[in-house]
Structures are given as structure tokens and as C-alpha cells.
C-alpha positions as CSV (number, residue, x, y, z in Angstrom):
1,M,137.6,135.2,101.0
2,Y,135.3,132.2,100.3
3,K,137.8,130.1,98.4
4,H,136.0,126.8,99.2
5,Y,132.4,128.2,99.2
6,T,131.4,126.8,95.8
7,D,132.6,123.3,96.7
8,L,130.7,123.6,100.0
9,L,127.5,124.5,98.2
10,L,127.8,121.7,95.7
11,A,128.3,119.3,98.6
12,M,125.1,120.7,100.1
13,C,123.2,120.1,96.9
14,L,124.5,116.5,96.7
15,L,123.5,115.8,100.3
16,L,120.0,117.1,99.8
17,Q,119.5,115.4,96.5
18,A,120.6,112.1,98.1
19,G,117.8,112.5,100.6
20,C,119.8,113.8,103.5
21,S,117.5,114.3,106.5
22,S,119.1,117.3,107.9
23,M,120.3,120.7,106.6
24,P,124.0,121.2,106.0
25,G,125.8,122.0,109.2
26,E,123.2,120.0,111.2
27,R,123.4,116.9,113.3
28,Q,120.4,114.8,112.5
29,S,117.6,114.6,115.1
30,T,114.1,113.3,115.2
31,T,112.7,116.8,115.2
32,Q,114.8,117.9,112.3
33,M,113.8,114.8,110.3
34,Q,110.2,115.6,110.9
35,T,110.6,119.3,109.8
36,I,112.6,118.9,106.6
37,T,109.9,118.6,104.0
38,P,110.4,118.1,100.3
39,M,109.2,121.7,99.7
40,L,111.7,123.0,102.2
41,Q,114.5,121.1,100.6
42,A,113.4,122.4,97.2
43,D,113.4,126.0,98.5
44,Y,116.8,125.5,100.0
45,L,118.3,124.0,96.9
46,K,116.9,127.0,94.9
47,A,118.7,129.3,97.3
48,I,121.9,127.4,97.0
49,A,121.6,127.5,93.1
50,L,121.1,131.2,93.3
51,M,124.2,131.6,95.5
52,Q,126.2,129.6,93.0
53,E,125.1,132.1,90.3
54,H,126.1,135.0,92.7
55,E,122.4,136.1,92.8
56,W,122.8,137.2,96.3
57,L,119.6,139.2,96.8
58,A,117.4,136.5,95.3
59,A,119.1,133.9,97.4
60,Q,118.6,136.0,100.5
61,Q,114.9,136.3,99.7
62,H,114.6,132.5,99.5
63,L,116.6,132.0,102.7
64,L,114.8,134.5,105.0
65,P,111.5,132.5,105.1
66,I,113.4,129.3,105.9
67,T,115.2,130.9,108.8
68,T,111.9,132.4,110.0
69,S,110.0,129.1,109.8
70,H,112.8,126.8,110.9
71,P,115.1,128.9,113.1
72,Q,116.5,125.7,114.7
73,L,118.3,124.8,111.5
74,S,121.9,126.0,111.4
75,G,122.7,125.7,107.7
76,P,120.2,128.2,106.4
77,W,121.5,130.8,108.9
78,L,125.0,130.2,107.7
79,N,124.1,130.7,104.1
80,L,121.9,133.7,104.9
81,G,125.0,135.3,106.5
82,I,127.1,134.6,103.4
83,T,124.5,136.3,101.2
84,Q,124.2,139.3,103.5
85,L,128.0,139.6,103.7
86,Q,128.1,139.6,99.9
87,L,125.4,142.3,99.9
88,G,127.6,144.5,102.1
89,D,125.6,144.1,105.3
90,G,128.3,142.9,107.8
91,S,126.1,143.5,110.9
92,A,123.3,141.3,109.6
93,A,125.8,138.7,108.5
94,E,127.4,138.6,111.9
95,A,124.0,138.2,113.5
96,A,123.1,135.4,111.1
97,F,126.4,133.5,111.8
98,N,125.7,133.8,115.5
99,R,122.2,132.4,115.0
100,A,123.9,129.5,113.1
101,L,126.0,128.8,116.1
102,D,123.1,129.1,118.5
103,A,121.3,126.4,116.5
104,N,124.5,124.2,116.2
105,P,127.6,125.1,118.1
106,G,129.4,122.6,115.9
107,N,128.9,124.6,112.7
108,I,132.6,125.1,112.0
109,E,132.0,127.3,108.9
110,A,130.0,129.8,111.0
111,C,132.9,129.9,113.5
112,N,135.3,130.6,110.6
113,Q,133.2,133.4,109.2
114,L,132.8,135.0,112.6
115,G,136.6,134.8,113.0
116,I,137.1,136.6,109.7
117,L,134.6,139.3,110.6
118,N,136.2,139.9,114.0
119,R,139.7,140.0,112.5
120,R,138.6,142.6,110.0
121,A,137.1,144.6,112.9
122,G,140.4,144.5,114.8
123,R,139.0,142.2,117.5
124,L,141.9,139.8,117.2
125,D,141.3,137.8,120.4
126,E,137.8,137.2,119.4
127,A,138.9,136.1,115.9
128,R,141.4,133.7,117.5
129,R,138.7,132.3,119.8
130,Y,136.3,131.5,116.9
131,Y,139.0,129.9,114.8
132,E,140.1,127.8,117.8
133,A,136.4,126.9,118.5
134,A,136.2,125.5,114.9
135,L,139.2,123.4,115.5
136,L,137.8,122.0,118.7
137,H,135.0,120.5,116.7
138,D,137.2,119.5,113.8
139,P,141.0,119.5,114.3
140,D,141.5,118.9,110.6
141,Y,139.4,121.9,109.4
142,A,141.9,123.4,107.0
143,D,140.4,126.9,106.7
144,A,140.7,127.5,110.4
145,H,144.4,126.5,110.3
146,W,144.9,128.8,107.4
147,N,143.2,131.8,109.1
148,L,145.0,131.2,112.4
149,G,148.3,131.1,110.4
150,I,147.4,134.5,108.9
151,L,146.3,135.9,112.3
152,Y,149.5,134.8,114.1
153,D,151.7,135.8,111.1
154,Q,150.4,139.1,110.1
155,Y,148.5,140.4,113.1
156,L,149.8,138.9,116.4
157,S,153.6,138.6,115.5
158,N,153.8,135.0,116.7
159,P,155.9,133.2,114.0
160,E,156.0,129.9,115.9
161,Q,152.2,129.6,116.1
162,A,151.9,130.8,112.5
163,L,154.3,128.2,111.3
164,Q,152.4,125.4,113.1
165,H,149.1,126.3,111.5
166,Y,150.6,126.9,108.0
167,E,152.3,123.5,108.2
168,R,149.1,121.9,109.3
169,Y,147.1,123.5,106.5
170,Q,149.7,122.3,104.0
171,A,149.6,118.7,105.4
172,I,145.8,118.6,105.4
173,T,145.3,120.1,101.9
174,G,148.4,118.7,100.2
175,T,148.8,122.0,98.5
176,A,152.0,122.8,96.6
177,D,151.3,126.6,96.6
178,P,154.7,128.2,96.1
179,Q,153.6,131.3,98.1
180,L,152.7,129.2,101.1
181,H,156.0,127.2,100.8
182,A,157.9,130.5,100.8
183,W,156.1,131.7,103.9
184,I,156.8,128.4,105.7
185,D,160.5,128.6,104.8
186,E,160.7,132.2,106.0
187,L,159.0,131.4,109.3
188,R,161.3,128.4,109.9
189,L,164.3,130.6,109.4
190,Q,162.8,133.2,111.7
191,T,161.9,130.8,114.5
192,R,165.4,129.2,114.3
193,A,167.1,132.6,114.5
194,E,164.9,133.6,117.5
195,A,165.8,130.3,119.2
196,I,169.5,130.9,118.6
197,T,169.3,134.4,119.9
198,A,167.5,133.3,123.0
199,E,170.2,130.7,123.7
200,L,172.9,133.3,123.5
201,Q,171.2,135.6,125.9
202,P,173.1,135.8,129.3
């Protein structure tokens, strides 16, 4: 489910260690630059390190005070949601991801996670809306293309849209995954067959 989450957290660590003035998922602002203290950065890095070790409960305990004292920061809410999801509390995770979006509507990973949660709950239109919202902020966000491909392919029975998103995911990531290649070939055949059938209709 979180196939890129380790790389995401490592990137967060590098940003903070390099003296980044804002939390991951944030646009820098004067207010944020004033509120990100070395102690806060250290606490956040500790939470990230715990997440990398899959110490979800301990990570949550580090993140909760940050979200309480700095609710305007989107990144801590995102990571709190991930820890809560790993701890089996889907409702709390959904609330945290929504708080991440309240703080920063451009937090594309929060959009993606809410899309996943809504898809699992059978709220397919809501799932699609969140994935598409992520792509509005970043048209090259590969995970949203992947999840839209899955949604259109396996849930909404729209092979044309599924094909478009799988192909876009493949182009962005450069993956040579044979399973994805097989899906793309199958969908190309399916869409061609449907087009021919439509042309032959009286």
C-alpha cells in the first residue's frame, strides 16, 4: 500500500537535515519559518526514524504533540495519519489526512491516502475525486495515476481511462514491470475491440 513511503520519509529527513524551513508537504511562509524550531525539527525527525523502523505507536506519540502545538503544518498530520492507519485506526487516519489537507490543499500524498481509504470503503466517486485533486496539483504524481488506473480498471469498468493512467504511470516511472505491461496490452486489445464493435453497430 505504501510502496514509496520509505523513500518519502528519507526525503523528509534530508530536507530537514539540510535546514529546510518548512515541514514536508508545506509551502514555506514567514509564519512557518518562525515556528519551525530546532527542537521541533528534532522531534519530527525522531518520529520519522521511528516510522522507518515500523515503530508506529512510538511514532504516533511523537507526532501527536506536534499536531497539537502546530496544527497549521500539513506534514505532521499526514504522517500521523499513516501511523494511525498502520495501527488499525482508519477513522482517526482519515481525520488526520483531512487535517493535512485543511492545512495545505496541495498535499498530494494526503489526497492519495484519502483516495485509497474511500476506495476501500466503496466510495468510488470520492476516491476518484481525491486522486484527481492530487493530479490537479501535480499532473506527474505517479501514485495518483496508478491508483486511478486501478480504480477505472477493477472498479469502474472503464478500460479507456484505465489505459490512459497506466500508460502515464509507466511513462513517469520508467518501470518495466511485466505485470503492468501485460495489463496495458490487455487493455489496448480491449479498447480496440470495443471501438471496432461500436463502428459495426447499425
